[in-house]
C-alpha positions as CSV (number, residue, x, y, z in Angstrom):
1,M,-79.3,-102.5,-214.7
2,N,-77.1,-104.3,-212.0
3,K,-76.1,-107.8,-212.7
4,Q,-75.3,-108.8,-209.4
5,D,-79.5,-107.6,-208.4
6,I,-80.4,-109.3,-210.9
7,I,-78.3,-113.0,-210.1
8,N,-79.6,-112.6,-206.7
9,R,-83.0,-112.1,-207.6
10,F,-83.3,-115.1,-209.7
11,V,-81.2,-117.3,-207.3
12,S,-83.6,-116.2,-204.3
13,Y,-86.8,-117.5,-206.6
14,V,-85.1,-120.9,-207.9
15,T,-84.0,-121.7,-204.3
16,I,-87.9,-121.9,-203.2
17,D,-89.1,-125.4,-204.4
18,T,-92.6,-124.8,-206.4
19,E,-92.8,-128.3,-208.1
20,A,-96.3,-128.7,-209.2
21,D,-98.4,-132.2,-208.3
22,P,-99.9,-133.5,-211.5
23,N,-101.8,-135.9,-208.9
24,S,-103.4,-133.3,-207.1
25,D,-107.0,-131.4,-207.8
26,T,-106.1,-128.3,-205.6
27,C,-104.8,-124.8,-207.2
28,P,-102.1,-124.5,-206.7
29,S,-101.2,-128.2,-207.1
30,S,-98.8,-128.0,-204.1
31,E,-98.7,-126.2,-201.1
32,K,-95.4,-125.1,-201.5
33,Q,-95.9,-123.0,-204.5
34,W,-97.5,-120.6,-202.1
35,D,-94.2,-119.6,-200.7
36,L,-92.8,-118.0,-203.4
37,A,-96.2,-116.6,-204.8
38,N,-96.3,-114.3,-201.2
39,K,-92.6,-113.4,-201.6
40,L,-93.5,-111.8,-205.1
41,V,-96.5,-110.2,-203.8
42,E,-94.5,-108.6,-200.9
43,E,-91.5,-107.7,-203.2
44,L,-94.0,-106.3,-205.9
45,K,-95.4,-103.9,-203.1
46,E,-91.8,-103.3,-201.9
47,M,-90.9,-102.0,-205.5
48,G,-94.3,-99.6,-205.7
49,M,-96.3,-101.7,-208.0
50,Q,-100.0,-101.0,-207.7
51,D,-103.2,-102.7,-207.3
52,V,-100.9,-105.7,-206.2
53,S,-103.1,-109.0,-205.5
54,I,-103.3,-112.8,-204.8
55,D,-106.0,-114.8,-205.2
56,E,-107.3,-117.9,-203.5
57,N,-105.6,-119.8,-206.3
58,A,-102.3,-118.1,-206.2
59,Y,-102.5,-116.2,-209.1
60,V,-100.5,-112.7,-208.6
61,M,-101.2,-109.7,-210.5
62,A,-100.1,-106.2,-210.1
63,T,-100.3,-102.6,-211.9
64,L,-97.7,-100.2,-213.2
65,P,-100.0,-97.2,-214.3
66,S,-99.3,-95.2,-217.1
67,N,-97.2,-92.1,-217.1
68,V,-98.5,-90.5,-220.4
69,N,-101.5,-88.1,-220.9
70,H,-102.8,-90.0,-224.2
71,V,-104.4,-93.4,-224.3
72,V,-102.3,-96.3,-224.6
73,P,-103.8,-99.8,-224.7
74,T,-102.7,-101.6,-221.5
75,I,-100.3,-104.3,-222.1
76,G,-99.6,-107.3,-219.7
77,F,-96.6,-109.7,-218.9
78,V,-97.1,-113.3,-217.6
79,S,-94.9,-116.1,-216.3
80,H,-95.2,-118.8,-214.2
81,F,-94.0,-119.9,-210.7
82,D,-94.2,-123.5,-210.6
83,T,-91.6,-126.3,-211.6
84,T,-92.2,-129.4,-213.8
85,P,-92.8,-132.7,-211.8
86,D,-90.5,-134.1,-214.5
87,Y,-87.3,-133.7,-212.2
88,T,-86.6,-132.6,-209.0
89,G,-87.2,-128.6,-207.8
90,A,-86.2,-129.2,-204.6
91,N,-82.8,-128.0,-202.7
92,V,-81.9,-126.2,-205.7
93,R,-78.0,-125.5,-205.6
94,P,-77.1,-122.7,-208.6
95,Q,-73.2,-122.5,-209.8
96,I,-72.5,-119.2,-211.1
97,I,-69.9,-119.5,-213.8
98,E,-68.5,-116.4,-214.9
99,N,-66.7,-115.5,-218.2
100,Y,-67.7,-119.2,-219.7
101,D,-64.7,-120.7,-221.6
102,G,-66.6,-122.8,-224.2
103,K,-65.5,-126.0,-222.3
104,D,-67.1,-128.5,-220.2
105,I,-68.5,-127.4,-217.0
106,V,-68.5,-130.1,-214.2
107,L,-71.8,-129.8,-212.4
108,N,-71.2,-132.8,-210.2
109,K,-67.8,-134.3,-209.7
110,E,-68.6,-136.8,-207.1
111,E,-71.3,-138.3,-209.6
112,N,-69.3,-137.3,-213.1
113,I,-72.3,-135.1,-214.3
114,V,-70.8,-132.7,-217.2
115,L,-72.6,-130.1,-219.0
116,S,-70.7,-130.2,-222.5
117,P,-70.6,-128.3,-225.5
118,D,-70.2,-131.2,-227.2
119,Y,-73.5,-132.5,-226.7
120,F,-75.5,-129.0,-226.2
121,E,-73.8,-126.9,-228.7
122,D,-76.0,-123.7,-227.7
123,L,-73.4,-123.5,-224.9
124,L,-71.1,-121.9,-227.5
125,L,-73.3,-119.0,-228.1
126,Y,-72.4,-117.9,-224.5
127,K,-68.6,-117.9,-224.6
128,G,-67.6,-114.9,-222.4
129,Q,-70.8,-114.6,-220.4
130,T,-72.1,-115.6,-216.8
131,L,-73.6,-119.0,-216.7
132,I,-76.0,-120.2,-214.0
133,T,-76.4,-123.9,-213.8
134,T,-77.5,-126.9,-211.6
135,D,-75.3,-128.8,-209.3
136,G,-76.4,-131.5,-211.3
137,T,-78.9,-133.3,-208.8
138,T,-81.7,-131.0,-209.7
139,L,-83.5,-128.9,-212.6
140,L,-82.8,-125.1,-212.2
141,G,-86.0,-123.4,-212.6
142,A,-85.2,-121.0,-215.2
143,D,-88.5,-122.3,-216.9
144,D,-89.9,-120.0,-215.7
145,K,-88.5,-118.3,-212.8
146,A,-86.0,-116.6,-215.5
147,G,-89.3,-115.0,-216.9
148,I,-90.3,-114.0,-213.4
149,T,-87.1,-112.1,-212.6
150,E,-87.1,-110.4,-216.2
151,I,-90.8,-108.9,-215.6
152,M,-89.7,-107.9,-211.9
153,E,-86.7,-106.3,-212.8
154,A,-88.2,-104.6,-215.6
155,M,-90.7,-102.9,-213.4
156,K,-88.4,-101.8,-211.0
157,Y,-86.2,-100.2,-214.0
158,L,-89.5,-98.5,-215.2
159,I,-90.3,-97.2,-211.9
160,A,-86.9,-95.7,-211.3
161,H,-86.7,-94.1,-214.6
162,P,-89.9,-92.3,-215.2
163,E,-88.5,-90.8,-218.4
164,I,-89.2,-94.1,-220.2
165,K,-92.8,-93.1,-221.0
166,H,-95.3,-96.2,-220.9
167,G,-98.8,-96.8,-220.9
168,T,-100.5,-99.2,-218.3
169,I,-99.0,-102.4,-217.5
170,R,-100.1,-105.2,-215.7
171,V,-98.1,-107.9,-214.4
172,G,-99.3,-111.6,-213.7
173,F,-97.2,-114.6,-212.2
174,T,-99.4,-117.8,-212.4
175,P,-99.0,-121.5,-210.5
176,D,-99.2,-125.2,-212.2
177,E,-98.3,-124.2,-216.0
178,E,-96.3,-127.2,-215.9
179,I,-99.2,-129.6,-215.4
180,G,-101.2,-128.1,-218.1
181,R,-103.4,-125.8,-215.5
182,G,-101.4,-122.3,-215.6
183,A,-104.1,-120.5,-217.0
184,H,-107.5,-122.4,-216.0
185,K,-108.3,-120.0,-213.1
186,F,-106.4,-116.8,-214.7
187,D,-109.0,-114.2,-214.2
188,V,-108.5,-112.5,-217.6
189,N,-111.4,-109.7,-217.1
190,K,-109.7,-109.0,-213.7
191,F,-106.3,-108.8,-215.4
192,N,-107.9,-106.5,-217.8
193,A,-105.2,-106.1,-220.7
194,D,-105.9,-105.8,-224.0
195,W,-103.1,-108.3,-224.5
196,A,-100.0,-109.7,-223.0
197,Y,-96.7,-111.8,-223.6
198,T,-95.7,-114.4,-221.7
199,M,-92.0,-114.4,-221.0
200,D,-91.6,-118.2,-221.2
201,G,-89.0,-119.0,-224.2
202,S,-85.6,-120.1,-224.3
203,Q,-82.9,-118.8,-226.8
204,V,-82.5,-115.1,-227.2
205,G,-84.5,-113.7,-229.8
206,E,-87.4,-116.2,-229.9
207,L,-90.9,-114.8,-230.5
208,E,-93.8,-117.4,-230.8
209,Y,-97.2,-117.0,-231.6
210,E,-98.3,-120.5,-232.9
211,N,-98.3,-123.6,-230.8
212,F,-99.4,-127.5,-231.0
213,N,-102.9,-128.2,-230.9
214,A,-103.1,-130.5,-227.9
215,A,-104.7,-133.7,-226.8
216,G,-104.3,-136.4,-224.1
217,A,-105.1,-139.9,-224.9
218,K,-106.0,-142.6,-222.1
219,V,-106.1,-146.2,-223.7
220,K,-107.5,-149.1,-221.3
221,V,-107.1,-152.7,-222.6
222,N,-108.9,-155.2,-221.0
223,G,-107.8,-158.8,-220.8
224,K,-108.7,-162.0,-218.9
225,I,-106.7,-163.9,-216.3
226,V,-106.5,-167.6,-216.1
227,H,-104.2,-170.3,-215.2
228,P,-101.3,-170.2,-217.6
229,G,-101.2,-173.9,-218.3
230,Y,-105.2,-174.2,-219.0
231,A,-105.4,-170.8,-221.0
232,K,-105.8,-171.9,-224.5
233,G,-108.8,-170.3,-226.0
234,K,-109.5,-168.7,-222.5
235,M,-106.6,-166.3,-221.4
236,I,-106.7,-162.4,-223.3
237,N,-103.3,-161.0,-222.6
238,S,-104.2,-157.2,-222.2
239,M,-100.4,-156.5,-222.6
240,L,-100.2,-158.3,-226.2
241,I,-103.2,-156.4,-227.4
242,A,-101.5,-152.9,-226.1
243,N,-98.6,-154.0,-228.1
244,E,-100.9,-154.0,-231.1
245,F,-102.3,-150.8,-230.6
246,I,-98.6,-149.1,-230.2
247,A,-97.4,-150.9,-233.2
248,A,-100.2,-149.5,-235.2
249,L,-99.2,-146.0,-234.9
250,P,-96.8,-144.5,-237.5
251,E,-93.5,-145.4,-236.4
252,N,-91.8,-141.9,-237.6
253,D,-94.4,-139.7,-236.1
254,V,-92.8,-139.4,-232.8
255,P,-90.9,-136.8,-231.0
256,E,-87.6,-138.1,-231.5
257,R,-88.2,-138.3,-235.2
258,T,-89.8,-134.5,-235.9
259,S,-89.1,-131.1,-235.9
260,G,-90.8,-127.5,-237.2
261,Y,-94.3,-128.2,-237.9
262,E,-94.3,-132.0,-238.0
263,G,-96.7,-133.3,-235.5
264,F,-96.8,-136.7,-233.2
265,Y,-98.2,-139.3,-231.1
266,H,-96.1,-139.5,-227.6
267,L,-96.4,-142.7,-225.9
268,Y,-95.2,-141.7,-221.9
269,S,-96.6,-144.1,-220.0
270,I,-97.4,-147.8,-219.7
271,E,-98.9,-150.0,-216.9
272,G,-100.0,-153.5,-217.4
273,K,-100.9,-156.7,-216.3
274,V,-102.3,-159.8,-218.0
275,E,-105.9,-158.5,-216.7
276,E,-105.5,-154.7,-218.0
277,T,-103.0,-152.7,-219.5
278,N,-103.4,-149.0,-219.7
279,L,-102.0,-146.8,-221.8
280,Q,-101.3,-142.7,-222.3
281,L,-100.4,-140.9,-224.8
282,I,-100.3,-137.1,-226.0
283,I,-101.5,-135.9,-229.8
284,R,-99.9,-132.9,-231.0
285,D,-100.1,-130.9,-234.2
286,H,-100.0,-127.4,-235.5
287,D,-102.3,-128.1,-238.3
288,R,-106.0,-127.9,-236.9
289,Q,-107.2,-130.4,-239.5
290,K,-104.1,-132.9,-239.1
291,Y,-104.7,-132.6,-235.5
292,E,-108.1,-133.8,-235.9
293,D,-107.1,-136.7,-238.2
294,R,-104.9,-138.0,-235.9
295,K,-107.5,-138.0,-232.9
296,K,-109.6,-140.0,-235.0
297,F,-106.9,-142.2,-236.3
298,L,-106.9,-143.2,-232.6
299,E,-110.0,-143.8,-232.3
300,K,-110.3,-146.2,-235.5
301,V,-107.3,-148.2,-234.4
302,A,-109.1,-148.9,-231.2
303,A,-112.5,-149.8,-233.1
304,D,-110.6,-152.2,-235.2
305,L,-108.5,-154.2,-232.1
306,N,-112.5,-154.2,-231.0
307,T,-113.6,-155.9,-234.3
308,K,-110.8,-158.1,-234.0
309,H,-110.5,-159.4,-230.0
310,G,-114.4,-158.5,-229.3
311,E,-116.6,-155.7,-228.5
312,G,-114.9,-153.8,-225.4
313,T,-111.7,-154.9,-225.3
314,V,-109.6,-151.6,-226.1
315,E,-111.5,-148.3,-224.4
316,I,-110.0,-144.9,-225.8
317,E,-110.7,-141.6,-223.9
318,I,-109.4,-138.8,-225.6
319,A,-109.3,-134.9,-224.2
320,D,-108.7,-131.8,-226.0
321,Q,-105.9,-129.9,-223.9
322,Y,-105.2,-126.8,-225.9
323,F,-105.0,-125.3,-229.2
324,N,-102.9,-123.1,-231.2
325,M,-103.1,-119.5,-230.5
326,K,-102.1,-118.4,-234.3
327,E,-105.8,-118.7,-234.7
328,K,-106.4,-115.9,-232.1
329,V,-102.7,-113.8,-232.8
330,E,-103.1,-113.4,-236.3
331,P,-105.6,-111.0,-236.5
332,V,-103.9,-108.7,-233.9
333,M,-100.5,-109.2,-235.6
334,H,-99.7,-105.5,-234.3
335,I,-98.8,-107.0,-231.2
336,V,-96.2,-109.4,-232.7
337,D,-94.8,-106.8,-234.8
338,I,-94.6,-104.3,-231.6
339,A,-92.3,-107.1,-229.9
340,E,-90.2,-108.0,-233.1
341,E,-89.5,-104.2,-233.5
342,A,-88.4,-103.7,-229.7
343,M,-85.8,-106.9,-230.4
344,K,-84.6,-105.3,-233.4
345,Q,-84.0,-101.7,-231.7
346,L,-82.2,-103.8,-229.3
347,N,-79.9,-105.6,-232.0
348,I,-81.4,-108.7,-231.2
349,T,-82.1,-110.7,-234.0
350,P,-85.9,-112.1,-234.0
351,L,-86.2,-115.8,-233.7
352,I,-90.3,-116.3,-235.3
353,K,-91.1,-120.1,-235.1
354,P,-93.7,-122.4,-233.7
355,I,-93.5,-123.8,-230.2
356,R,-93.1,-127.3,-230.3
357,G,-95.5,-127.4,-227.0
358,G,-97.6,-124.8,-224.9
359,T,-97.9,-122.0,-222.8
360,D,-100.3,-120.3,-220.8
361,G,-100.3,-117.7,-223.5
362,S,-102.1,-120.3,-225.8
363,Q,-105.0,-120.8,-223.3
364,L,-104.9,-117.1,-222.3
365,S,-105.3,-116.2,-226.4
366,Y,-108.6,-118.5,-226.5
367,M,-109.6,-117.0,-223.6
368,G,-109.8,-113.5,-225.2
369,L,-106.3,-112.3,-223.6
370,P,-104.0,-112.9,-227.1
371,C,-100.5,-113.7,-225.7
372,P,-97.4,-114.1,-228.0
373,N,-94.5,-116.0,-226.0
374,I,-90.9,-114.3,-225.6
375,F,-87.9,-115.8,-224.8
376,A,-86.5,-116.1,-221.4
377,G,-83.2,-117.1,-222.1
378,G,-83.0,-120.5,-220.6
379,H,-81.6,-123.6,-222.3
380,N,-82.4,-127.4,-221.5
381,F,-85.4,-127.0,-219.5
382,H,-87.0,-129.9,-217.1
383,G,-83.4,-131.5,-216.2
384,R,-80.2,-131.6,-214.6
385,Y,-78.6,-129.3,-217.3
386,E,-80.9,-126.5,-217.5
387,Y,-78.7,-123.3,-217.3
388,V,-79.4,-119.5,-218.4
389,P,-76.9,-117.2,-218.9
390,V,-77.5,-113.8,-216.8
391,E,-76.7,-111.5,-220.3
392,S,-79.9,-113.1,-221.6
393,I,-82.2,-112.1,-218.8
394,I,-80.8,-108.7,-219.0
395,K,-81.7,-108.8,-222.9
396,A,-85.4,-110.2,-222.4
397,T,-85.7,-107.7,-219.7
398,E,-84.7,-105.0,-221.9
399,V,-87.4,-106.2,-224.2
400,I,-90.3,-105.9,-221.7
401,I,-89.1,-102.2,-221.0
402,K,-88.6,-101.4,-225.1
403,I,-92.3,-103.1,-225.8
404,A,-93.8,-100.9,-223.3
405,E,-91.7,-97.9,-224.6
406,L,-92.8,-98.5,-228.1
407,T,-96.6,-99.5,-227.3
408,A,-96.9,-95.8,-225.9
409,K,-95.2,-94.2,-228.9
410,K,-97.3,-96.2,-231.0
411,Y,-100.4,-94.7,-229.8
412,Q,-99.0,-90.8,-229.3
413,S,-101.5,-88.5,-231.3
């Protein structure tokens, strides 16, 4: 593989602004996502992929036909081209750091923005490698344009090397993953794969088939505004009642105090005045029963406050977002085994662990397409300190190729 070609491809993707818009009800949620989607369509056609398509919602699909005579399951690889609205993805100016020396990287001298291994210890894993960073004013977009780069480079390599035997491979690129809608309009029947892998993890070796069960909760607290000088027995301050709701949450069940399989409640938005306060939370847990118990707990907190302050004071609405893909992947664990074996054959140590989040793969698994997640190589997603080692992109590309090769061998009669 040509390292500079990979850098050029990745940079060409991240410099296209594809920030998703959670306040839009269109698909894709932002018009600018079409720019990269259409570019990918043209590149897929140019490299010789078959059945290249883009639908009315910007979902891109293509096929690499089998080059063997025996029957092999059709496998897929999926990545998303939108970037998070958590941090700006406009005017991304990547910096190339060759032969990284393990020291501080000055992202932006004028604003004194520094990417330091003293804080981000993972940087030390990549001494001597080529890093791509931000300029400190935007995110990078390795989440998930590194994944797209890897899929595209793998398909290009397989086309150029027909001596590598493989079955039919489907690729898919999706909008709006970062706002939880990446799989909502994904046509699983059209994709027509037996299973797939999302290339959307982080550190080299990550292989994930467990993720959170997830819900969102909206809490509305109703108060009553009167002149504060004459408020005794009349005013109901919704902000103070909202504070009671927050205080009732377990203080250690928060993202900053949990890890591994531990679940949490995350309060991420408060907007309030005396007459009305609105809270928004997310609920996360790997264990389905604990997840259901967490939802019931929030409902009980609301009910208790209504008993105390009057019925209708607190309104709560809880909606499921996605579920743990483990339930759908465990019956077909051979698809994880193939990915694990591919990494081992490439001298990559598999890091099999639960995702403390969700991917398109979790929703796709429940839509009938079992879909574990594989590393894409980036770090510090969703902010100015995001970076990706080029060598990690290369390794992920090699994993895709090896999975295709091993799948063909596994089903050889």
